[in-house]
C-alpha positions as CSV (number, residue, x, y, z in Angstrom):
1,X,0.0,-0.2,-0.1
2,X,1.2,3.4,-0.9
3,X,2.7,5.6,1.9
4,X,0.2,8.2,1.2
5,X,-3.0,6.2,1.7
6,X,-1.4,4.5,4.7
7,X,-1.2,7.9,6.3
8,X,-4.4,8.9,5.4
9,X,-5.7,5.6,6.5
10,X,-3.9,6.1,9.8
11,X,-5.3,9.6,10.1
12,X,-8.9,8.9,9.2
13,X,-8.7,5.9,12.3
14,X,-7.2,8.7,15.1
15,X,-10.0,11.1,14.2
16,X,-12.5,8.4,14.4
17,X,-11.0,7.4,17.6
18,X,-11.0,11.0,18.9
19,X,-14.8,11.5,17.6
20,X,-15.8,8.4,19.5
21,X,-14.0,9.4,22.7
22,X,-15.6,12.9,22.6
23,X,-18.9,11.1,21.8
24,X,-18.4,8.9,24.6
25,X,-17.4,11.5,27.0
26,X,-20.6,13.2,25.9
27,X,-22.8,10.3,26.5
28,X,-21.2,9.9,30.3
29,X,-22.1,13.7,31.0
30,X,-25.8,13.2,29.8
31,X,-26.2,10.2,32.2
32,X,-24.5,11.7,35.2
33,X,-25.5,15.5,34.7
34,X,-28.4,14.8,37.3
35,X,-26.1,14.2,40.0
36,X,-27.2,16.3,43.2
37,X,-24.4,14.8,45.2
38,X,-22.7,11.7,46.6
39,X,-21.5,10.8,50.1
40,X,-18.0,9.3,50.4
41,X,-18.9,6.7,53.3
42,X,-20.1,3.2,51.7
43,X,-21.7,0.5,53.0
44,X,-24.8,2.6,54.5
45,X,-27.9,1.1,53.1
46,X,-29.1,4.9,52.6
47,X,-33.1,4.6,52.7
48,X,-34.5,8.3,53.3
49,X,-33.6,11.7,52.9
50,X,-35.1,15.2,54.2
51,X,-34.1,18.7,53.3
52,X,-34.4,21.9,55.4
53,X,-35.1,24.8,53.0
54,X,-34.1,27.1,56.0
55,X,-30.5,26.2,55.8
56,X,-30.0,24.2,52.6
57,X,-29.3,21.0,54.5
58,X,-29.9,17.6,53.3
59,X,-30.2,14.8,55.7
60,X,-29.5,11.2,54.7
61,X,-30.7,8.1,56.7
62,X,-28.2,4.7,57.0
63,X,-30.4,1.6,57.6
64,X,-27.2,-0.5,58.3
65,X,-25.4,2.1,60.4
66,X,-28.2,3.3,62.2
67,X,-27.2,7.0,61.9
68,X,-28.1,10.1,60.4
69,X,-25.6,12.4,58.1
70,X,-25.8,15.8,56.9
71,X,-25.2,17.5,54.0
72,X,-24.8,21.5,52.6
73,X,-22.3,22.4,49.8
74,X,-20.5,24.6,52.4
75,X,-19.8,22.1,54.9
76,X,-20.2,18.7,53.1
77,X,-21.1,15.9,54.6
78,X,-21.0,15.8,58.7
79,X,-22.3,13.3,61.2
80,X,-25.8,14.3,62.8
81,X,-26.9,11.9,64.7
82,X,-24.9,10.2,67.8
83,X,-24.1,6.5,68.7
84,X,-25.7,7.4,72.3
85,X,-29.0,7.8,70.6
86,X,-29.7,4.4,70.0
87,X,-31.1,4.4,66.8
88,X,-32.4,1.8,64.6
89,X,-31.9,1.5,61.0
90,X,-33.0,4.8,59.8
91,X,-36.1,4.8,56.9
92,X,-38.0,7.5,56.0
93,X,-37.4,10.9,57.3
94,X,-39.2,14.7,57.1
95,X,-38.1,17.9,58.0
96,X,-41.1,20.1,60.0
97,X,-39.8,23.4,59.1
98,X,-42.3,25.1,61.2
99,X,-40.9,23.5,64.4
100,X,-37.6,23.1,63.2
101,X,-37.8,19.3,64.0
102,X,-36.4,16.3,62.0
103,X,-38.3,13.2,62.3
104,X,-37.2,9.9,61.5
105,X,-38.3,6.7,61.3
106,X,-36.4,3.8,63.3
107,X,-36.5,0.4,62.7
108,X,-34.6,-2.7,64.0
109,X,-33.9,-5.7,61.2
110,X,-31.6,-7.7,60.2
111,X,-29.5,-5.5,58.1
112,X,-29.1,-3.2,60.6
113,X,-26.1,-3.8,62.2
114,X,-26.3,-5.1,66.0
115,X,-29.7,-5.8,65.7
116,X,-30.6,-9.0,67.1
117,X,-33.2,-11.5,67.3
118,X,-34.8,-9.9,70.4
119,X,-35.1,-6.7,68.9
120,X,-35.6,-7.4,65.2
121,X,-39.3,-6.0,64.5
122,X,-39.1,-3.1,67.2
123,X,-39.6,0.2,65.6
124,X,-40.2,3.7,66.6
125,X,-40.4,7.8,65.5
126,X,-37.6,9.7,66.5
127,X,-37.7,14.1,66.6
128,X,-34.5,15.7,66.8
129,X,-34.0,19.5,67.2
130,X,-32.6,20.8,63.9
131,X,-30.3,23.7,65.8
132,X,-28.8,21.4,68.4
133,X,-29.0,18.1,66.6
134,X,-30.5,16.8,70.1
135,X,-32.6,14.0,70.0
136,X,-36.0,15.1,71.5
137,X,-37.9,12.2,72.0
138,X,-38.3,8.6,71.1
139,X,-42.1,7.6,70.4
140,X,-41.9,3.7,70.6
141,X,-44.3,1.5,68.7
142,X,-46.2,-0.6,71.7
143,X,-45.4,-4.0,71.6
144,X,-48.0,-6.5,70.5
145,X,-46.0,-9.5,69.4
146,X,-45.9,-8.6,66.1
147,X,-43.2,-7.3,63.8
148,X,-43.3,-3.5,62.7
149,X,-41.2,-1.5,60.4
150,X,-42.0,2.0,60.1
151,X,-40.6,2.7,56.9
152,X,-41.9,6.2,55.6
153,X,-43.8,9.2,57.3
154,X,-45.3,12.5,56.5
155,X,-46.2,15.3,58.6
156,X,-49.6,17.8,58.8
157,X,-49.1,21.7,59.2
158,X,-50.2,21.6,62.7
159,X,-47.3,18.9,63.9
160,X,-49.4,15.3,63.7
161,X,-47.0,12.9,62.2
162,X,-48.7,9.6,60.2
163,X,-46.2,6.5,59.4
164,X,-46.4,3.4,57.6
165,X,-46.0,0.1,58.7
166,X,-44.8,-2.3,56.2
167,X,-44.4,-5.7,58.3
168,X,-47.2,-5.6,60.0
169,X,-49.3,-3.6,57.2
170,X,-51.0,0.0,59.2
171,X,-51.0,3.0,59.3
172,X,-49.7,4.8,62.9
173,X,-50.6,8.0,63.9
174,X,-48.6,10.5,66.3
175,X,-51.0,13.5,67.5
176,X,-49.2,16.9,68.0
177,X,-48.6,17.4,71.6
178,X,-49.3,13.6,72.5
179,X,-46.7,11.1,73.7
180,X,-48.0,7.8,72.2
181,X,-47.8,6.4,68.8
182,X,-51.2,4.7,68.0
183,X,-52.2,2.6,65.3
184,X,-54.6,4.6,63.3
185,X,-56.0,2.6,60.7
186,X,-55.6,-0.8,59.1
187,X,-57.4,-2.1,56.2
188,X,-58.0,-5.1,53.9
189,X,-56.5,-3.3,51.0
190,X,-53.1,-3.1,52.7
191,X,-50.7,-5.6,52.1
192,X,-47.3,-3.8,52.2
193,X,-47.2,-0.3,52.8
194,X,-44.6,2.0,51.7
195,X,-44.7,5.9,51.0
196,X,-47.2,8.3,52.0
197,X,-47.9,11.9,51.1
198,X,-50.9,14.1,52.1
199,X,-52.8,16.5,49.6
200,X,-52.6,20.0,50.1
201,X,-55.9,20.6,51.7
202,X,-54.7,17.8,54.3
203,X,-58.0,15.9,53.6
204,X,-56.6,13.0,51.7
205,X,-53.5,10.8,52.5
206,X,-52.2,8.8,49.7
207,X,-50.3,5.8,50.4
208,X,-48.3,3.3,48.1
209,X,-49.0,0.0,48.5
210,X,-46.4,-2.2,46.8
211,X,-48.5,-4.8,45.8
212,X,-51.9,-3.0,44.9
213,X,-50.5,0.5,43.7
214,X,-51.6,3.7,45.2
215,X,-54.3,4.1,47.7
216,X,-56.3,7.1,48.8
217,X,-57.6,7.6,52.4
218,X,-60.3,10.1,53.7
219,X,-58.6,11.4,57.0
220,X,-62.1,12.4,58.1
221,X,-64.0,9.1,57.7
222,X,-60.9,6.6,57.6
223,X,-62.3,5.3,54.2
224,X,-59.7,3.6,52.2
225,X,-60.0,3.3,48.4
226,X,-57.7,2.1,45.5
227,X,-57.0,5.1,43.4
228,X,-58.2,4.9,39.6
229,X,-55.2,5.2,36.7
230,X,-55.1,4.6,32.6
231,X,-55.5,1.2,31.4
232,X,-51.9,-0.1,30.9
233,X,-50.2,1.3,33.5
234,X,-48.4,-0.4,36.1
235,X,-48.2,1.2,39.3
236,X,-47.2,-1.5,41.6
237,X,-43.6,-1.6,43.2
238,X,-44.1,2.1,44.5
239,X,-41.4,2.8,47.3
240,X,-41.3,6.5,47.8
241,X,-44.6,8.8,47.3
242,X,-44.7,12.5,47.3
243,X,-47.4,15.5,46.6
244,X,-46.7,18.1,44.1
245,X,-49.2,20.3,42.4
246,X,-52.0,18.0,42.1
247,X,-49.8,15.4,41.4
248,X,-48.1,12.6,43.1
249,X,-44.1,11.6,42.4
250,X,-43.4,8.2,42.7
251,X,-40.5,5.9,43.0
252,X,-40.8,2.4,41.2
253,X,-38.1,-0.1,42.1
254,X,-39.9,-3.1,42.2
255,X,-38.6,-4.2,38.4
256,X,-36.1,-2.9,35.9
257,X,-35.9,-0.3,34.5
258,X,-36.4,1.6,38.0
259,X,-38.5,4.6,37.5
260,X,-39.3,7.8,38.8
261,X,-43.0,8.6,37.5
262,X,-45.4,11.3,37.9
263,X,-49.1,10.8,38.4
264,X,-51.4,13.6,37.3
265,X,-54.5,13.8,39.4
266,X,-57.9,14.5,38.4
267,X,-60.1,17.1,40.3
268,X,-61.5,13.6,42.3
269,X,-58.8,12.5,44.6
270,X,-59.4,9.1,43.7
271,X,-58.6,9.2,39.8
272,X,-55.0,9.7,38.2
273,X,-56.0,10.9,34.8
274,X,-52.2,10.7,33.2
275,X,-48.6,8.9,34.1
276,X,-45.5,10.4,32.6
277,X,-42.2,9.0,33.4
278,X,-39.5,11.3,34.6
279,X,-36.3,9.2,34.4
280,X,-35.8,5.2,33.9
281,X,-33.4,3.3,33.4
282,X,-30.5,5.7,34.7
283,X,-27.1,3.6,35.2
284,X,-27.0,5.0,38.5
285,X,-30.0,3.8,39.6
286,X,-29.3,0.2,41.0
287,X,-32.1,0.4,43.4
288,X,-33.8,3.9,44.3
289,X,-35.7,4.5,47.4
290,X,-37.0,7.6,48.7
291,X,-36.6,11.2,47.9
292,X,-37.8,14.8,49.3
293,X,-39.4,17.6,47.0
294,X,-37.4,20.8,47.6
295,X,-39.0,23.8,45.6
296,X,-39.4,22.9,41.9
297,X,-36.9,19.9,42.3
298,X,-37.3,16.4,43.3
299,X,-34.1,14.8,45.1
300,X,-33.9,11.4,45.6
301,X,-31.6,8.4,46.6
302,X,-30.5,6.4,43.3
303,X,-28.7,3.6,45.0
304,X,-29.6,2.6,48.5
305,X,-27.4,-0.8,48.1
306,X,-29.8,-3.0,49.9
307,X,-27.8,-5.8,48.0
308,X,-24.8,-5.4,49.7
309,X,-25.9,-7.3,52.4
310,X,-28.1,-10.5,52.7
311,X,-31.4,-11.3,54.1
312,X,-29.5,-12.0,57.4
313,X,-27.6,-8.9,57.3
314,X,-24.3,-10.4,56.2
315,X,-22.1,-8.4,54.1
316,X,-22.2,-10.0,50.5
317,X,-18.4,-10.9,49.3
318,X,-16.8,-9.0,47.0
319,X,-19.8,-6.5,46.7
320,X,-18.1,-3.3,44.8
321,X,-18.2,-0.3,47.3
322,X,-20.5,2.7,45.9
323,X,-20.5,6.3,47.0
324,X,-24.3,6.7,48.0
325,X,-25.7,9.1,45.2
326,X,-28.6,11.3,45.0
327,X,-30.3,12.4,41.9
328,X,-32.2,15.4,41.0
329,X,-35.0,16.1,38.8
330,X,-36.6,19.5,37.6
331,X,-40.1,19.1,38.0
332,X,-41.3,22.2,36.3
């Protein structure tokens, strides 16, 4: 082959290689440009996240290491809870900005380090003063001989807390100013309760049942109804659930591709008019769990890493360490 043609072919290959690498780099950028932040500590099982708008601070809970971590852009990540708080695995969390309190679900199960057969199934709500980082109180779910797991919660404007129990499916309530968590509601439609969200007028509580899909509860009458949604939509496998402008933001993690979807409600509280997919199959979404609406953005945990531990709570050999990652989506 003449030298000129050999040189031309070499130059062509080099140009194609550069273009390919540039394209791959651009693809990688497109896949990671929704990262809000990452934590450096691994092996946490990050399930829940909350946000304090007054300080721009996020709170991330660890199931495995039984603690809460704070994060903001200025200070980075810092410990928030203390070992002496004797927390269980941390699941759903919410900030009560009016009272300046961080609420969290604290539940023990095999994946929570240090749990035993005697503590498995114990669950409680915990409240922290956001300014002092002091644990204000632990509200224990009364023992009834059944296993409990408070997995998520929501708060009314007057400070009453509602929480879902996924192991013995019930809805619990802690009335503002009271000291006892009580079972608020059980129903034949309850199978595996997950996320929950209040309507803007606080008359309807939306609850995600992992098997049956989203339910609507009239808080005044305690009537439970399964929502009606468009034919062909699969709304099972919802974990986190959040109310936003007459719609519900839902995280689906039952089967791949994992998704964040938006359910547009009709004027009737029990009907979903439209289902839109906000994100699906993102490479960092290895198992998304819970999130938080902050303004017009939605932040959510992309890689909870439950599969880093087996059902007995033992680390899976050679499981690759991952930085806990939160992704962000624009809602408007």
